[in-house]
N, C-alpha and C positions, 0 to 999 in steps of 0.2 A: 453688512454685506455677508451673504451666505457663501460658504466655501463651495466652489464649483464642483469639486469631487463629491462632497456630501450631497449636493443638490442632484447630481446624476444618480447617486445611490437611492435618494428619496424618490426621484421620478421613476426609476426602474422598478423599485419595490412597489410603488403605487400602481404602476401599470400591471404588474403581476397580480396584485391583490384585487384590482378592479375587474380584471379579465375573468376571474373565477366566477362562474354563473351562480347567482343567488336569486332570491325572490324578485328583486327589482328587474334583473335582466330576464328572468323567466317571464315576467309580465310584459316586458318590451317585445320579446321574441314572439310570444303567443298573440299579443294584440296586433303585431305587425303582420303575422301570418293570417290572422282572422280578418283584419280590416284595412291593412296597408299602412304606409308611412304617415298618412295624414293624422293617424291616431298615435302611432308609436314615437314619432318625432317629438310632439309635446310631452310625452311620457319621459323621454330621455332628458329633455330640458328640465322637467320637473325634478328628475333625479339629481341633476346638477345643482339646482336651487336648494333641494333638501340637504344635499351634501354640504353646500356652502353654509347654510344656517346651522346644521348639526355640528359641523366641524368647528365653526366659530364658537358656538356655545361650549363645545368640548374643551377647547384650549383656553377658554375664558374662565373655566372652573366648573361648568355644569357636568362635565364628565366625572370630575372628582366627587361632586355631590351625588351623582347617580350611583357611583361605586360605593360611596360611604352610607347612603341612605337606602335601607331595604324598602321603605315605603315608596320613595321616588322610583326606584328601579322596578318595583312590582307594578306601579301605576303605568309607566311607559310600556312595560312588557305586555300588560293586559290590553291596553288600547291598541298597540301595534299588532298584536296577535289577532284581535277582533277585526281590525281593518283588513288584514291579510285574508282572513277567513271570508269576510264579506265580499272582497274583490274576487276571491276564488269561486265562490258560489255564483256570482254574477257572470264570471267568465265561463263557468261550466255550462250554464243554461243559455248563454248568448248565442244568437244566430249569426254566423259569419257573413260578411259581404261576399256575394258570388264573385269568383275570380275574373269573370268577363265583364263585370259592371264597373264602370269608371266612378270613382268616388272623389269628392272634392272636400277640401278643408272647410269646416264651418266653426263658428265661434264657440258653440256648445262643446263640440268634440275636443277643441283645443284646450278649453278651460278644464274639462274633465280629465284630460290627459295630464296637464300640468298639475292638477290637484292630486291625482292618484300617485304620480311619480314622486311628488314632493312629500306627501304624508307617509307613503310606504318607506321612504328613505329616512325621514326625520324620526319616525316612531319605531325605529329599530335600535334598541339599546346596545346591541353588539357593535353597530356602526359608530355610535357615540363613544363607547368604551375604547374601540380601536383607535379612533382619532385622538382621544385623550392620551393614549399610551404611545401612539406612533409618531405624531407630528412633533411633539416637544423634543424628541430625541435628536432632531436635526436643527434645533435652534441653538446657536452658539452664544457665548457670553461677550463676544467682541463688538456687538452692535445691539441696537434696540430690539428687545424681545417682541414688542408690538409689531414693528415693521416686518421682522422675520416671520412671525406667526401669521400675519396677514398674507404675506407673499406665498407661504407654503399652503395655507388654506385655500387661497384662490387657485393656485396651481393644481391642487388635488381636486377641487371642484370642477375646474375646466377639463381635467383628464377624465373625471367621472362622466361629464356631459359628452365628451367625444367618444368615450367607450360605449355609452348608451346609444349614441347616434350611429356608430359603426354597426352595432347589432340591429338597429332599426332599419337602416338602409340595406344591410346585407340580407336580412330576412325578407324584406319587401321584394328584393330581387328574386329570391328563391320562390316567393309566392306566385310569381308570373308563370312558373312551371307546374303549379298545382291547379289542375283543371276540374277537380271533383270537389263539390261542396261537402260531400260526406267526409272527405279527408280533413278538411278544415274544421268540421264539427268535432271530429275526434281529437284534433290538435287543441281545440278549445277545452275539451274535457280533460285532456292530459295536463294542460297548463293550469286549468282551474284546480284540478286535484293536487298538483304540486303546491300551489299557493295555499290551499286549505291545509295540506300536510305541514307546510312551513309555519302556518299560523298556529296549528295545534302543537307543533314542536316548540314554538316560541313560548307557549304557556308553561312549559317545563324548564325554561331557561333559568339557570341559577346565576345569582350575582357573583361575579369574580371576586376573589379575595382582594381587599384593598392593599 
């Protein structure tokens, strides 16, 4: 059983950490402005799934391996940075959906959104390192490590999903007031530039001291 006070601290700290916009949230916001929630909602769900897999791997030992192995850290860093740059370029040149055109969810856009949200989150070595250092601090010795770790990982992943959905629906609501396609194009370029810059910055990310 996790101490209720410790859990409240965990939940509050997690909420603050998740609310700070990073590449994943920038992707959700920009795609929601560009194409609406039929694209950004799957993105948010993909972020939650990526958080679930990444955090599970982190507390299971992958985080320690990532911090201890320069080769593993560099490989994840390079793949993650390349994927961010790729998505940034796609977003920069993408043509947004006109605000007055109703769009419907389709199988392809759902799968693409889930994929992009999942891999952008999973291939971020900073997220894995954060989970490896953060979650175990709230696991006590009075009950099963496995049960407590699973509970905290699922809680963190659900919160990550809800955070992404909040940005997705909030931005989609604001999109209704944007009537000029040129504004959405510039939003795509700004968001794409941010993702490209984040990917380039990721190339210079240094492995934290173990």
